[in-house]
N, C-alpha and C positions, 0 to 999 in steps of 0.2 A: 311730256315737258315742250310748249309753247318755245318753234324756233327765234333767237333773238334777231338773226338776221335772214330778210326776205328780199329773195331777187323776184323782180317781176320787170314787164314791160307795160310800156304803152301800145296802143293801137297801130301807131308807126315803126315799131320795131325798139324805140328807144330802150334801153335798160338803165334798170336805176338800183341801189339799191337802198332797203327801210331797216330802221336800226329803233329800236325801243328800248331805252335808256333811263335807270329808275334813277330820281333825284336824290335817294335817299345814299346810293351810292356815286353818284359825279353830281360837283353841283353844277350850275350853268357856266360860272366861270372857266372851269374845267373843259364844259363840252364849248366853248366857243374858243377857247383858246388852240381847241384840237381841231375845229373846221377852221381855222385860221389856216394852219398847215395845210389842208387840203385848198387850196381858192386855186390853185394851179392844175394844181389835177380835177378836181371836179367846180360841179356848181353843187351849193346844198340849200336844202331846206332843212328850217330846224320849227318843230311844233311843238305845243302844248297841247297831249291830249287827256280825257275826260281823267284817267287814272293817276293824273299829277307822273306823267313821266314824258321825257323829252322824244319827241317822235326826229329822226334826221334822216333826210334823203340826201342820200349822194348821186349824182347822175354825172359820170365819167367825160371828163372834156376828150376823150382820146376815145371811139368806139373800139379799140384793141385794148384797152383795157377792162378785164375782166370786172363786173359792179362786186361781188364777193370777197375780191382779193382785194378789191377798195376798202370797202366796209372792214375788213380783217385789221387791213393798217392803222384803217380810223380808230378802232376798238386800242392798237398799242399805241397809239398817241394819246388817248383817253392817260392809259396807266399813264405814261410818260409824265402828262401835265398834272394829273393827281398826285403823282410821288416830288414833282417840280414843288408846286403852292404847299405841302404838305413841307416838305424840307424850308422853304423861304419863313412858311409861319413860326418851325421851332426855331428857327436860327435867326428869328427878326432880332432878338435881343443880345446876340454876340456881334452882328451884323452894325446894329447902333453903337453899341461902345467900340469898337474899330473904326468907324467911321468920325466920333468925337475923338477918340486919339489922334489920329489922321488931322483934322481940323482941329486939334489944338495943340498938335507939336509944330505947327506953322505959327500959332500965336500965344505963346504961355503965358503970357498975360489974364488973355480968356479964360486958361483954363484954373488958373488961379482964383479969379474970380466967380466962376460957374463952383468949385470947392468952398470957398466962403462962403457962398449963397446953399449950398448946400447943406453945411454947416450949421448953418443959420436955421434953414426948416425943418431939420433933425433935431435943434434945439426946442424949437417953438411945439415941436411934435411929442417931445418929452415933457414940458411944463404943460402943456395940455393935458396929457395923461395920468401926470403925476399932483397935479391941482385937486383938493376935493370935491365936487358939487357945493354950492351953498345949502345949507338945506333953512329950512322955511320955518322959525317959531309959530307955532299954533297959541 
């Protein structure tokens, strides 16, 4: 099995960690979010290789910070943001409903208008579903 995290150094002795991340596991949005968290700890380079994987290079800003530990923490952030984006997506409808109720509680007239519009839309849908299609006689 190929190592996921490799630690190397430049000719001047600067150490860095390199990770290869599969886009089938983590999308680019998640990788960018995890990278953003590390801006104060490391210089970050993102690249895409020929195997359609994202390569992440972490160059610690503090020489005392071990690049491998930095890379492992980066992996934890990937899991964190993958979970976060999954929860946001699955809770989107609930969040929308809550926000509508909050906004409509401030202006009850708007709620009545929205309900009336929704009823009209549903009635139109029912009429369209229930009406027989015109048949052409030959």
